[in-house]
Backbone bond lengths (Angstrom), bond angles and torsions (degrees), N, CA, C in turn:
res aa  C-N    CA-C-N  psi(-1)  N-CA   C-N-CA  omega(-1)  CA-C   N-CA-C  phi
1 X - - - 1.448 - - 1.534 112.64 -
2 X 1.356 119.69 -37.94 1.471 118.52 178.45 1.527 112.56 -59.89
3 X 1.344 116.53 -32.84 1.460 119.70 179.33 1.526 111.28 -63.25
4 X 1.314 116.63 -38.27 1.458 120.74 178.69 1.523 110.30 -66.10
5 X 1.336 116.73 -39.34 1.468 119.92 178.69 1.522 110.89 -63.44
6 X 1.341 116.57 -44.58 1.466 118.78 178.84 1.525 111.46 -65.30
7 X 1.301 117.08 -35.63 1.465 119.87 178.18 1.525 110.30 -63.13
8 X 1.312 117.16 -39.30 1.463 120.17 178.12 1.521 111.37 -67.41
9 X 1.337 116.88 -40.88 1.468 120.87 179.29 1.517 110.27 -65.19
10 X 1.325 117.10 -47.30 1.466 120.36 -177.89 1.521 111.60 -67.50
11 X 1.298 118.24 -30.15 1.457 121.01 177.23 1.531 110.55 -64.52
12 X 1.315 116.80 -35.39 1.462 120.18 178.43 1.523 110.63 -76.58
13 X 1.344 116.46 -43.20 1.465 120.21 -176.03 1.528 111.45 -69.95
14 X 1.328 117.94 -44.85 1.454 121.74 -173.33 1.524 112.72 -99.09
15 X 1.296 116.81 32.41 1.455 119.83 178.24 1.532 108.93 -69.54
16 X 1.292 116.42 126.37 1.459 121.49 -175.73 1.515 109.15 -86.62
17 X 1.316 115.16 123.60 1.454 121.56 176.79 1.523 108.47 -105.21
18 X 1.285 117.81 143.09 1.450 121.48 176.54 1.515 111.86 100.00
19 X 1.319 114.83 -168.56 1.456 120.98 -176.76 1.522 111.02 -86.58
20 X 1.305 116.47 130.57 1.456 122.08 171.06 1.524 105.85 -111.70
21 X 1.320 114.37 105.59 1.460 119.18 -179.22 1.524 109.51 -128.88
22 X 1.291 116.39 -177.03 1.462 121.16 -176.63 1.522 111.46 -61.67
23 X 1.313 117.31 -40.30 1.460 120.51 -178.68 1.524 111.26 -64.24
24 X 1.321 118.15 -43.24 1.464 119.68 -179.72 1.524 111.55 -68.35
25 X 1.324 117.29 -35.30 1.461 119.94 177.37 1.518 110.76 -66.76
26 X 1.319 117.82 -41.29 1.462 121.80 177.64 1.527 110.55 -63.63
27 X 1.320 117.40 -41.31 1.463 120.38 179.06 1.528 111.46 -63.26
28 X 1.314 117.00 -41.46 1.466 119.96 177.74 1.522 110.05 -65.51
29 X 1.310 117.74 -41.28 1.466 120.63 179.11 1.525 111.19 -63.27
30 X 1.324 117.98 -38.82 1.456 121.19 178.73 1.526 110.44 -64.17
31 X 1.320 117.09 -44.21 1.464 120.16 179.47 1.527 110.55 -62.95
32 X 1.315 117.25 -43.12 1.458 120.87 -178.81 1.527 110.89 -66.62
33 X 1.321 117.04 -46.41 1.470 120.50 -177.67 1.523 110.70 -67.07
34 X 1.321 117.74 -45.87 1.464 119.49 179.85 1.523 111.48 -66.07
35 X 1.319 117.44 -40.65 1.463 119.80 179.36 1.515 111.86 -62.28
36 X 1.321 116.38 -40.53 1.459 120.17 179.59 1.518 110.86 -71.15
37 X 1.312 117.41 -44.70 1.468 119.66 -176.58 1.518 111.91 -68.20
38 X 1.314 118.12 -38.40 1.459 120.41 178.85 1.525 110.42 -66.08
39 X 1.328 117.50 -42.99 1.463 120.32 177.84 1.528 110.71 -62.83
40 X 1.313 117.50 -41.57 1.463 121.30 179.22 1.522 110.78 -64.88
41 X 1.326 117.82 -43.87 1.461 120.42 179.61 1.522 112.05 -65.04
42 X 1.321 117.73 -37.86 1.464 120.49 176.64 1.525 110.32 -65.24
43 X 1.333 117.24 -40.00 1.461 121.06 177.68 1.526 110.75 -61.86
44 X 1.330 116.84 -46.56 1.467 120.41 179.74 1.533 110.70 -64.20
45 X 1.324 117.49 -40.74 1.470 120.57 179.16 1.525 111.22 -66.46
46 X 1.329 117.08 -31.30 1.472 119.39 -179.49 1.516 111.81 -68.20
47 X 1.314 117.97 -21.08 1.461 120.53 179.10 1.521 112.07 -67.71
48 X 1.333 117.54 -15.84 1.465 120.35 173.81 1.525 111.52 -73.81
49 X 1.316 117.82 -21.76 1.460 121.31 -173.43 1.526 113.78 -110.53
50 X 1.336 117.86 -22.87 1.456 121.16 179.71 1.524 109.26 -128.34
51 X 1.324 115.73 162.55 1.463 119.13 -178.89 1.525 110.06 -74.15
52 X 1.315 115.39 160.11 1.459 119.34 -179.76 1.528 111.41 -68.31
53 X 1.327 117.62 -30.52 1.466 119.37 178.08 1.522 110.80 -68.12
54 X 1.334 117.80 -40.57 1.469 120.48 177.04 1.530 110.52 -66.28
55 X 1.315 116.85 -38.34 1.467 119.86 177.02 1.526 110.85 -63.75
56 X 1.316 117.52 -39.07 1.456 121.07 177.09 1.522 112.24 -65.26
57 X 1.325 116.71 -40.74 1.473 120.74 177.57 1.518 110.38 -64.17
58 X 1.314 116.89 -44.38 1.466 120.12 179.17 1.521 111.59 -64.92
59 X 1.317 116.94 -36.47 1.458 120.48 177.57 1.521 111.15 -66.28
60 X 1.326 116.78 -38.44 1.469 120.27 178.20 1.526 111.25 -70.46
61 X 1.320 117.58 -28.72 1.464 121.89 -178.62 1.533 112.29 -82.19
62 X 1.309 117.16 -15.36 1.465 121.52 -175.86 1.532 114.07 -58.14
63 X 1.343 121.13 -45.44 1.471 119.29 178.87 1.525 113.11 -64.57
64 X 1.333 116.43 -34.57 1.463 120.25 178.27 1.519 109.81 -65.35
65 X 1.316 116.60 -46.09 1.460 120.84 178.71 1.525 111.37 -64.01
66 X 1.314 117.49 -38.13 1.463 120.94 178.04 1.525 110.83 -63.65
67 X 1.318 117.36 -40.68 1.465 120.75 178.30 1.532 111.03 -65.55
68 X 1.316 116.54 -43.76 1.470 120.34 179.68 1.531 110.92 -63.27
69 X 1.329 116.66 -46.80 1.460 120.26 -178.96 1.529 112.22 -66.59
70 X 1.328 117.24 -33.36 1.456 118.59 178.08 1.523 111.07 -68.48
71 X 1.326 117.05 -35.12 1.461 119.58 176.38 1.521 110.18 -68.53
72 X 1.330 116.69 -41.51 1.468 120.12 -178.33 1.525 111.34 -66.28
73 X 1.324 117.41 -46.48 1.462 119.70 -173.56 1.515 115.07 -89.30
74 X 1.331 118.26 -25.41 1.454 120.24 -175.76 1.530 113.85 -104.33
75 X 1.298 116.89 -11.28 1.468 119.17 -178.53 1.513 111.44 -94.19
């Protein structure tokens, strides 16, 4: 039952307004693919300058920092 409640909430929150066509879907896919690939390439390049253990710690700390920054800037 909780899944049904969340589905109803998300349907209201994420209601898409406007035209959804092939061009808009392609644009969203480009942003998602480029954003992911650039972040991944920067992570791999950073391994030349820092140890893999430090990179792992920073990767684990990333969601915590994202939550803190979202509260600071969006609240």
